All heavy atoms as an XYZ file, in Angstrom:
685
protein
N       0.849     -1.174      0.000
C       0.000      0.000      0.000
C       0.891      1.232      0.000
O       1.836      1.327      0.755
C      -0.885     -0.041      1.259
C      -1.725      1.181      1.414
S      -2.825      1.233      2.856
C      -2.756     -0.316      3.623
N       0.581      2.149     -0.873
C       1.330      3.404     -0.873
C       0.720      4.332      0.160
O      -0.341      4.085      0.692
C       1.295      4.032     -2.254
O      -0.024      4.201     -2.675
N       1.423      5.400      0.428
C       0.916      6.353      1.411
C       1.559      7.694      1.152
O       2.483      7.818      0.370
C       1.219      5.870      2.827
O       2.592      5.694      2.999
N       1.053      8.701      1.857
C       1.630     10.028      1.681
C       2.910     10.137      2.499
O       3.386      9.161      3.053
C       0.603     11.112      2.031
C       0.088     10.996      3.450
O       0.696     10.343      4.281
N      -1.035     11.613      3.718
N       3.466     11.320      2.589
C       4.769     11.509      3.227
C       4.812     11.113      4.696
O       5.858     10.758      5.201
C       5.219     12.963      3.085
C       5.573     13.300      1.648
O       5.851     12.412      0.859
N       5.554     14.569      1.320
N       3.691     11.175      5.404
C       3.732     10.858      6.827
C       3.395      9.396      7.112
O       3.222      9.021      8.249
C       2.821     11.803      7.627
C       1.359     11.646      7.280
O       0.986     10.770      6.507
N       0.519     12.484      7.852
N       3.311      8.565      6.076
C       3.067      7.149      6.276
C       1.607      6.783      6.482
O       1.291      5.628      6.690
N       0.728      7.756      6.432
C      -0.696      7.522      6.636
C      -1.370      7.191      5.310
O      -0.987      7.720      4.267
C      -1.355      8.788      7.216
C      -0.795      9.226      8.546
C      -1.274      8.377      9.696
O      -2.406      7.879      9.638
O      -0.502      8.204     10.647
N      -2.396      6.337      5.329
C      -3.148      6.103      4.098
C      -3.850      7.391      3.665
O      -4.220      8.212      4.503
C      -4.152      5.018      4.472
C      -4.255      5.053      5.947
C      -2.935      5.593      6.455
N      -4.020      7.573      2.355
C      -4.568      8.806      1.824
C      -5.577      8.478      0.736
O      -5.270      7.706     -0.178
C      -3.409      9.642      1.277
C      -3.832     10.969      0.724
O      -4.479     11.031     -0.319
N      -3.458     12.024      1.416
N      -6.773      9.075      0.813
C      -7.808      8.802     -0.181
C      -7.386      9.216     -1.587
O      -7.621      8.498     -2.548
C      -9.108      9.532      0.179
C      -9.905      8.885      1.269
C     -11.215      9.649      1.441
C     -12.099      9.036      2.471
N     -13.359      9.769      2.592
N      -6.776     10.386     -1.705
C      -6.398     10.897     -3.028
C      -5.378     10.003     -3.712
O      -5.527      9.661     -4.888
C      -5.845     12.316     -2.923
O      -6.836     13.194     -2.446
N      -4.319      9.628     -2.992
C      -3.321      8.773     -3.626
C      -3.889      7.377     -3.867
O      -3.534      6.725     -4.849
C      -2.013      8.691     -2.814
O      -2.293      8.238     -1.503
C      -1.312     10.024     -2.767
N      -4.777      6.935     -3.002
C      -5.434      5.644     -3.221
C      -6.250      5.645     -4.504
O      -6.169      4.713     -5.314
N      -7.022      6.701     -4.719
C      -7.814      6.809     -5.945
C      -6.902      6.897     -7.166
O      -7.172      6.279     -8.198
C      -8.722      8.033     -5.892
C      -9.917      7.846     -4.997
C     -10.785      9.090     -4.934
O     -10.282     10.207     -4.916
N     -12.086      8.893     -4.898
N      -5.842      7.677     -7.054
C      -4.898      7.833     -8.162
C      -4.351      6.470     -8.582
O      -4.344      6.116     -9.762
C      -3.758      8.780     -7.758
C      -2.586      8.751     -8.713
C      -2.650      9.443     -9.924
C      -1.439      8.033     -8.413
C      -1.584      9.416    -10.815
C      -0.369      7.997     -9.294
C      -0.456      8.686    -10.496
O       0.598      8.650    -11.372
N      -3.872      5.684     -7.609
C      -3.277      4.390     -7.934
C      -4.324      3.391     -8.426
O      -4.029      2.553     -9.277
C      -2.485      3.840     -6.748
C      -1.217      4.587     -6.515
N      -0.136      4.503     -7.359
C      -0.860      5.475     -5.553
C       0.833      5.287     -6.930
N       0.412      5.891     -5.830
N      -5.534      3.500     -7.920
C      -6.611      2.640     -8.395
C      -6.899      2.898     -9.867
O      -6.968      1.975    -10.683
C      -7.867      2.877     -7.551
O      -8.945      2.124     -8.057
N      -7.055      4.178    -10.220
C      -7.347      4.547    -11.604
C      -6.151      4.221    -12.507
O      -6.320      3.666    -13.604
C      -7.716      6.041    -11.701
C      -7.786      6.506    -13.152
C      -9.049      6.295    -11.003
N      -4.945      4.540    -12.054
C      -3.755      4.259    -12.846
C      -3.614      2.757    -13.085
O      -3.305      2.316    -14.194
C      -2.509      4.807    -12.149
C      -1.232      4.573    -12.943
C      -0.016      5.124    -12.222
C       1.254      4.666    -12.912
N       2.347      4.500    -11.981
N      -3.864      1.986    -12.048
C      -3.780      0.531    -12.187
C      -4.790      0.003    -13.193
O      -4.475     -0.867    -14.017
N      -6.002      0.539    -13.164
C      -7.024      0.136    -14.130
C      -6.585      0.486    -15.552
O      -6.755     -0.309    -16.479
C      -8.370      0.803    -13.802
O      -8.774      0.387    -12.496
C      -9.444      0.419    -14.802
N      -6.015      1.670    -15.720
C      -5.542      2.101    -17.033
C      -4.414      1.195    -17.538
O      -4.431      0.747    -18.690
C      -5.068      3.554    -16.975
C      -4.542      4.147    -18.278
C      -5.627      4.161    -19.341
C      -4.027      5.556    -18.033
N      -3.454      0.900    -16.687
C      -2.340      0.033    -17.068
C      -2.861     -1.367    -17.428
O      -2.446     -1.962    -18.434
C      -1.284     -0.031    -15.937
C      -0.260     -1.132    -16.197
C      -0.591      1.314    -15.775
N      -3.797     -1.871    -16.632
C      -4.371     -3.191    -16.914
C      -5.105     -3.187    -18.263
O      -4.985     -4.120    -19.057
C      -5.332     -3.604    -15.808
C      -5.936     -4.979    -16.023
C      -6.907     -5.388    -14.936
O      -7.164     -4.604    -13.997
O      -7.439     -6.509    -15.047
N      -5.842     -2.118    -18.540
C      -6.557     -2.002    -19.813
C      -5.588     -1.991    -20.986
O      -5.819     -2.670    -22.002
C      -7.435     -0.733    -19.823
O      -8.369     -0.817    -18.755
C      -8.175     -0.585    -21.140
N      -4.508     -1.236    -20.859
C      -3.491     -1.224    -21.913
C      -2.913     -2.631    -22.103
O      -2.719     -3.092    -23.229
C      -2.387     -0.191    -21.606
C      -2.957      1.225    -21.698
C      -1.195     -0.366    -22.547
C      -2.036      2.309    -21.178
N      -2.664     -3.298    -21.001
C      -2.168     -4.676    -21.074
C      -3.159     -5.597    -21.767
O      -2.769     -6.456    -22.570
N      -4.446     -5.420    -21.481
C      -5.471     -6.234    -22.134
C      -5.514     -5.966    -23.631
O      -5.661     -6.889    -24.437
C      -6.852     -5.968    -21.523
C      -6.994     -6.523    -20.131
O      -6.281     -7.444    -19.739
N      -7.905     -5.956    -19.359
N      -5.396     -4.689    -24.015
C      -5.467     -4.322    -25.431
C      -4.254     -4.800    -26.223
O      -4.367     -5.157    -27.395
C      -5.612     -2.800    -25.583
C      -6.933     -2.206    -25.083
C      -6.874     -0.682    -25.119
C      -8.096     -2.712    -25.932
N      -3.102     -4.784    -25.565
C      -1.862     -5.147    -26.263
C      -1.480     -6.608    -26.047
O      -0.574     -7.111    -26.716
C      -0.695     -4.266    -25.795
O      -0.484     -4.488    -24.386
C      -0.956     -2.805    -26.063
N      -2.130     -7.258    -25.109
C      -1.783     -8.643    -24.800
C      -0.568     -8.773    -23.899
O      -0.042     -9.869    -23.712
N      -0.121     -7.665    -23.324
C       1.068     -7.681    -22.457
C       0.674     -8.162    -21.057
O       0.065     -7.432    -20.284
C       1.695     -6.299    -22.391
N       1.016     -9.407    -20.775
C       0.660    -10.011    -19.483
C       1.246     -9.238    -18.295
O       0.596     -9.089    -17.273
C       1.145    -11.470    -19.436
C       0.433    -12.386    -20.398
C      -1.003    -12.650    -19.975
O      -1.322    -12.678    -18.798
N      -1.871    -12.833    -20.960
N       2.483     -8.756    -18.451
C       3.119     -8.046    -17.335
C       2.357     -6.761    -17.011
O       2.220     -6.396    -15.838
C       4.582     -7.738    -17.646
O       4.693     -6.880    -18.769
N       1.849     -6.068    -18.037
C       1.073     -4.850    -17.803
C      -0.264     -5.196    -17.146
O      -0.739     -4.473    -16.277
C       0.842     -4.093    -19.117
C       2.030     -3.303    -19.567
C       3.292     -3.754    -19.780
C       2.048     -1.905    -19.853
N       4.100     -2.733    -20.196
C       3.361     -1.580    -20.250
C       1.088     -0.911    -19.832
C       3.732     -0.296    -20.610
C       1.467      0.373    -20.201
C       2.780      0.676    -20.569
N      -0.860     -6.280    -17.580
C      -2.136     -6.695    -16.986
C      -1.958     -6.968    -15.495
O      -2.724     -6.475    -14.662
C      -2.672     -7.948    -17.683
C      -3.121     -7.730    -19.102
C      -3.473     -9.037    -19.812
O      -3.541    -10.088    -19.204
N      -3.683     -8.951    -21.119
N      -0.929     -7.750    -15.178
C      -0.674     -8.107    -13.777
C      -0.300     -6.881    -12.949
O      -0.815     -6.676    -11.852
C       0.432     -9.169    -13.686
C       0.657     -9.691    -12.290
C      -0.576    -10.359    -11.707
O      -1.350    -11.009    -12.405
N      -0.777    -10.186    -10.420
N       0.587     -6.056    -13.495
C       1.017     -4.850    -12.799
C      -0.175     -3.923    -12.535
O      -0.316     -3.357    -11.445
C       2.084     -4.143    -13.637
O       2.280     -2.825    -13.210
N      -1.033     -3.785    -13.531
C      -2.219     -2.935    -13.382
C      -3.166     -3.454    -12.322
O      -3.690     -2.697    -11.498
N      -3.394     -4.768    -12.323
C      -4.271     -5.380    -11.305
C      -3.730     -5.125     -9.903
O      -4.472     -4.785     -8.986
C      -4.395     -6.888    -11.529
C      -5.302     -7.270    -12.654
C      -5.367     -8.782    -12.799
C      -6.179     -9.160    -14.019
N      -6.236    -10.614    -14.210
N      -2.416     -5.312     -9.761
C      -1.796     -5.128     -8.443
C      -1.885     -3.678     -7.982
O      -2.224     -3.412     -6.823
C      -0.343     -5.588     -8.480
C      -0.199     -7.085     -8.616
C       1.229     -7.539     -8.870
O       2.165     -6.692     -8.855
O       1.419     -8.754     -9.094
N      -1.584     -2.738     -8.894
C      -1.635     -1.325     -8.496
C      -3.065     -0.905     -8.174
O      -3.303     -0.162     -7.229
C      -1.044     -0.419     -9.576
C      -0.967      1.029     -9.108
C      -0.073      1.909     -9.959
O       0.489      1.436    -10.956
O       0.061      3.090     -9.599
N      -4.028     -1.406     -8.950
C      -5.436     -1.102     -8.679
C      -5.828     -1.613     -7.288
O      -6.447     -0.888     -6.500
C      -6.336     -1.728     -9.748
C      -7.788     -1.611     -9.439
N      -8.499     -0.446     -9.624
C      -8.669     -2.506     -8.923
C      -9.750     -0.642     -9.247
N      -9.875     -1.878     -8.818
N      -5.463     -2.846     -6.984
C      -5.803     -3.429     -5.678
C      -5.150     -2.650     -4.536
O      -5.781     -2.395     -3.500
C      -5.381     -4.891     -5.631
N      -3.885     -2.251     -4.714
C      -3.210     -1.468     -3.679
C      -3.876     -0.114     -3.492
O      -4.037      0.359     -2.368
C      -1.731     -1.288     -4.032
C      -0.928     -2.559     -3.912
C       0.496     -2.409     -4.413
O       0.830     -1.439     -5.096
N       1.343     -3.375     -4.089
N      -4.265      0.509     -4.597
C      -4.954      1.798     -4.517
C      -6.284      1.688     -3.791
O      -6.620      2.515     -2.944
N      -7.047      0.643     -4.119
C      -8.321      0.423     -3.433
C      -8.105      0.188     -1.944
O      -8.850      0.697     -1.107
C      -9.062     -0.769     -4.059
C      -9.656     -0.483     -5.412
C     -10.739      0.580     -5.378
O     -11.675      0.464     -4.577
O     -10.633      1.551     -6.156
N      -7.078     -0.587     -1.620
C      -6.766     -0.851     -0.212
C      -6.399      0.412      0.541
O      -6.857      0.633      1.670
N      -5.607      1.264     -0.098
C      -5.217      2.517      0.558
C      -6.434      3.420      0.748
O      -6.614      4.032      1.794
C      -4.145      3.250     -0.245
C      -3.751      4.554      0.434
C      -2.544      5.228     -0.184
O      -1.987      4.730     -1.163
O      -2.155      6.279      0.358
N      -7.278      3.504     -0.270
C      -8.473      4.340     -0.176
C      -9.364      3.863      0.975
O      -9.830      4.660      1.791
C      -9.248      4.313     -1.499
C     -10.492      5.158     -1.456
C     -10.430      6.515     -1.737
C     -11.723      4.620     -1.117
C     -11.554      7.312     -1.687
C     -12.856      5.403     -1.063
C     -12.774      6.747     -1.352
O     -13.897      7.529     -1.284
N      -9.584      2.559      1.044
C     -10.430      2.010      2.108
C      -9.816      2.204      3.485
O     -10.526      2.486      4.461
C     -10.731      0.544      1.829
C     -11.626      0.361      0.625
C     -11.774     -1.080      0.189
O     -11.234     -1.996      0.816
N     -12.497     -1.295     -0.893
N      -8.496      2.080      3.584
C      -7.823      2.303      4.874
C      -7.963      3.761      5.304
O      -8.208      4.047      6.485
C      -6.352      1.917      4.771
N      -7.823      4.680      4.359
C      -7.966      6.104      4.678
C      -9.399      6.414      5.095
O      -9.639      7.191      6.021
C      -7.569      6.966      3.478
N     -10.353      5.783      4.422
C     -11.760      5.991      4.759
C     -12.049      5.475      6.171
O     -12.707      6.154      6.966
C     -12.622      5.265      3.734
C     -14.038      5.706      3.671
C     -14.729      5.119      2.443
O     -14.386      4.043      1.962
N     -15.707      5.825      1.942
N     -11.534      4.308      6.496
C     -11.740      3.739      7.836
C     -11.072      4.601      8.905
O     -11.635      4.827      9.978
C     -11.190      2.318      7.893
N      -9.874      5.096      8.606
C      -9.159      5.957      9.555
C      -9.960      7.235      9.810
O     -10.101      7.666     10.951
C      -7.774      6.296      9.018
C      -6.944      7.157      9.942
C      -5.580      7.440      9.318
C      -4.717      8.284     10.200
N      -5.232      9.617     10.464
N     -10.498      7.823      8.749
C     -11.311      9.027      8.897
C     -12.553      8.774      9.734
O     -12.930      9.591     10.573
N     -13.190      7.626      9.529
C     -14.368      7.276     10.307
C     -14.012      7.112     11.781
O     -14.706      7.625     12.659
C     -15.000      5.980      9.785
C     -16.187      5.544     10.594
C     -17.424      6.173     10.434
C     -16.082      4.544     11.542
C     -18.514      5.795     11.195
C     -17.165      4.159     12.309
C     -18.381      4.785     12.130
O     -19.460      4.408     12.896
N     -12.894      6.434     12.047
C     -12.474      6.224     13.437
C     -12.149      7.548     14.113
O     -12.534      7.780     15.266
C     -11.258      5.300     13.481
N     -11.455      8.441     13.402
C     -11.126      9.750     13.979
C     -12.390     10.555     14.253
O     -12.489     11.228     15.276
C     -10.197     10.520     13.043
C      -8.792      9.964     13.014
C      -7.913     10.610     11.963
O      -8.426     11.345     11.091
O      -6.695     10.361     12.005
N     -13.351     10.483     13.362
C     -14.621     11.188     13.568
C     -15.369     10.662     14.782
O     -15.945     11.426     15.558
N     -15.338      9.344     14.959
C     -16.000      8.736     16.113
C     -15.343      9.188     17.408
O     -16.025      9.531     18.373
C     -15.966      7.197     16.002
O     -16.655      6.816     14.809
C     -16.619      6.544     17.198
N     -14.023      9.220     17.423
C     -13.289      9.663     18.621
C     -13.642     11.119     18.936
O     -13.889     11.472     20.092
C     -11.766      9.481     18.433
C     -11.427      7.993     18.425
C     -10.979     10.225     19.496
C     -10.022      7.677     17.955
N     -13.697     11.964     17.909
C     -14.047     13.368     18.116
C     -15.462     13.509     18.675
O     -15.709     14.332     19.564
C     -13.937     14.164     16.812
C     -12.498     14.361     16.362
O     -11.573     14.146     17.180
O     -12.302     14.726     15.192
N     -16.398     12.728     18.161
C     -17.787     12.809     18.646
C     -17.888     12.350     20.097
O     -18.588     12.965     20.908
C     -18.711     11.982     17.750
C     -18.976     12.647     16.405
C     -20.059     11.940     15.623
N     -19.742     10.557     15.307
C     -18.983     10.163     14.297
N     -18.425     11.043     13.500
N     -18.763      8.884     14.082
N     -17.185     11.270     20.441
C     -17.210     10.774     21.825
C     -16.598     11.805     22.762
O     -17.138     12.084     23.839
C     -16.484      9.410     21.931
C     -16.243      9.024     23.382
C     -17.280      8.336     21.211
N     -15.489     12.396     22.369
C     -14.842     13.417     23.188
C     -15.759     14.623     23.369
O     -15.863     15.178     24.472
C     -13.525     13.840     22.533
O     -12.923     14.865     23.279
N     -16.432     15.028     22.296
C     -17.368     16.150     22.384
C     -18.521     15.851     23.323
O     -18.930     16.695     24.118
N     -19.057     14.651     23.242
C     -20.167     14.257     24.120
C     -19.717     14.278     25.583
O     -20.434     14.756     26.452
C     -20.678     12.867     23.733
C     -21.869     12.419     24.521
C     -23.078     13.278     24.247
C     -24.315     12.718     24.914
N     -25.461     13.596     24.738
N     -18.484     13.774     25.824
C     -17.947     13.774     27.186
C     -17.854     15.202     27.711
O     -18.288     15.493     28.826
C     -16.569     13.113     27.230
C     -15.890     13.208     28.601
C     -14.385     13.095     28.544
C     -13.706     14.075     27.683
N     -13.144     15.265     28.280
N     -17.316     16.121     26.895
C     -17.191     17.514     27.320
C     -18.564     18.134     27.583
O     -18.732     18.894     28.541
C     -16.456     18.345     26.268
C     -14.964     18.077     26.253
O     -14.450     17.471     27.217
O     -14.309     18.462     25.264
N     -19.535     17.808     26.757
C     -20.879     18.360     26.944
C     -21.485     17.875     28.260
O     -22.070     18.656     29.013
C     -21.780     17.975     25.769
N     -21.312     16.589     28.562
C     -21.879     16.026     29.793
C     -21.151     16.573     31.022
O     -21.793     17.000     31.989
C     -21.823     14.482     29.761
C     -22.165     13.884     31.119
C     -22.758     13.940     28.684
N     -19.817     16.579     30.972
C     -19.041     17.099     32.112
C     -19.376     18.566     32.334
O     -19.571     19.011     33.477
C     -17.519     16.892     31.895
C     -16.712     17.667     32.927
C     -17.178     15.417     31.950
N     -19.465     19.333     31.259
C     -19.809     20.751     31.381
C     -21.186     20.944     31.984
O     -21.393     21.831     32.824
N     -22.153     20.118     31.581
C     -23.510     20.228     32.118
C     -23.539     19.864     33.609
O     -24.193     20.537     34.412
C     -24.463     19.325     31.345
N     -22.815     18.816     33.977
C     -22.811     18.362     35.369
C     -22.107     19.365     36.281
O     -22.562     19.646     37.385
C     -22.149     16.968     35.479
C     -21.878     16.581     36.932
C     -23.012     15.916     34.798
N     -21.001     19.940     35.796
C     -20.230     20.862     36.628
C     -20.717     22.303     36.518
O     -20.254     23.166     37.259
C     -18.732     20.829     36.248
O     -18.588     21.267     34.896
C     -18.143     19.453     36.440
N     -21.637     22.549     35.597
C     -22.129     23.904     35.410
C     -21.212     24.783     34.575
O     -21.388     25.995     34.520
N     -20.245     24.181     33.933
C     -19.317     24.934     33.083
C     -19.942     25.076     31.701
O     -19.817     24.213     30.850
C     -17.974     24.198     33.014
C     -16.908     24.962     32.231
O     -17.256     25.866     31.442
O     -15.715     24.623     32.405
N     -20.616     26.205     31.478
C     -21.345     26.414     30.221
C     -20.402     26.444     29.019
O     -20.760     25.985     27.944
C     -22.147     27.726     30.276
C     -23.211     27.759     31.363
C     -24.325     26.778     31.131
N     -25.101     27.170     29.947
C     -25.928     26.373     29.300
N     -26.110     25.153     29.704
N     -26.579     26.798     28.243
N     -19.200     26.969     29.208
C     -18.254     27.032     28.094
C     -17.850     25.620     27.649
O     -17.830     25.318     26.459
C     -17.024     27.841     28.473
C     -16.060     28.031     27.324
C     -14.875     28.922     27.685
O     -14.712     29.313     28.839
N     -14.057     29.234     26.707
N     -17.538     24.755     28.608
C     -17.170     23.386     28.279
C     -18.365     22.648     27.682
O     -18.216     21.898     26.714
C     -16.659     22.645     29.510
C     -16.179     21.216     29.180
C     -15.608     20.484     30.379
O     -15.813     20.895     31.516
N     -14.899     19.405     30.138
N     -19.537     22.887     28.231
C     -20.734     22.220     27.711
C     -20.998     22.649     26.253
O     -21.247     21.810     25.388
C     -21.952     22.575     28.572
C     -23.243     21.928     28.107
C     -24.434     22.307     28.963
O     -24.282     23.107     29.900
O     -25.517     21.806     28.666
N     -20.888     23.933     25.993
C     -21.102     24.447     24.634
C     -20.049     23.909     23.682
O     -20.356     23.477     22.575
C     -21.094     25.972     24.637
O     -22.112     26.443     25.521
C     -21.342     26.525     23.251
N     -18.800     23.918     24.128
C     -17.710     23.403     23.295
C     -17.943     21.938     22.958
O     -17.770     21.507     21.822
C     -16.388     23.572     24.040
O     -15.341     22.941     23.343
N     -18.339     21.170     23.949
C     -18.608     19.743     23.726
C     -19.806     19.519     22.822
O     -19.789     18.636     21.967
N     -20.822     20.335     22.974
C     -22.012     20.209     22.125
C     -21.678     20.514     20.682
O     -22.129     19.831     19.768
C     -23.133     21.140     22.633
O     -23.450     20.778     23.988
C     -24.371     21.016     21.780
N     -20.849     21.539     20.456
C     -20.445     21.872     19.096
C     -19.613     20.750     18.488
O     -19.795     20.404     17.319
C     -19.670     23.185     19.068
C     -20.476     24.435     19.412
C     -19.550     25.640     19.482
C     -21.585     24.665     18.395
N     -18.702     20.180     19.252
C     -17.846     19.095     18.758
C     -18.667     17.846     18.496
O     -18.414     17.107     17.558
C     -16.720     18.798     19.748
N     -19.654     17.602     19.348
C     -20.488     16.391     19.224
C     -21.446     16.530     18.059
O     -21.830     15.550     17.440
C     -21.243     16.152     20.537
C     -22.173     14.975     20.502
C     -21.676     13.697     20.340
C     -23.542     15.135     20.597
C     -22.526     12.603     20.304
C     -24.389     14.046     20.573
C     -23.880     12.783     20.428
N     -21.829     17.755     17.771
C     -22.745     17.964     16.654
C     -24.196     17.824     17.046
O     -25.063     17.648     16.213
N     -24.475     17.879     18.324
C     -25.863     17.727     18.780
C     -26.572     19.047     18.812
O     -26.025     20.089     18.841
C     -25.869     17.112     20.184
């Protein structure tokens, strides 16, 4: 799986490699070049994997942010800290 400079999966590079792999595979199919077909399939699969990993990472980060926001909203409400409660409500999206 390829990744951006910080080693994290990236949707954009995943899509790029997926499309590029499909294009290379298509050229291989048209020309009969087995190595291009195989190379294209592999790059497409790696691109799809990176895209899905980035999507899952984004979902997990969003869930963590929502849970943290909910915690701040509840703690703020219980302690009477309106600023913390408001901040948590905004982060939670409620």
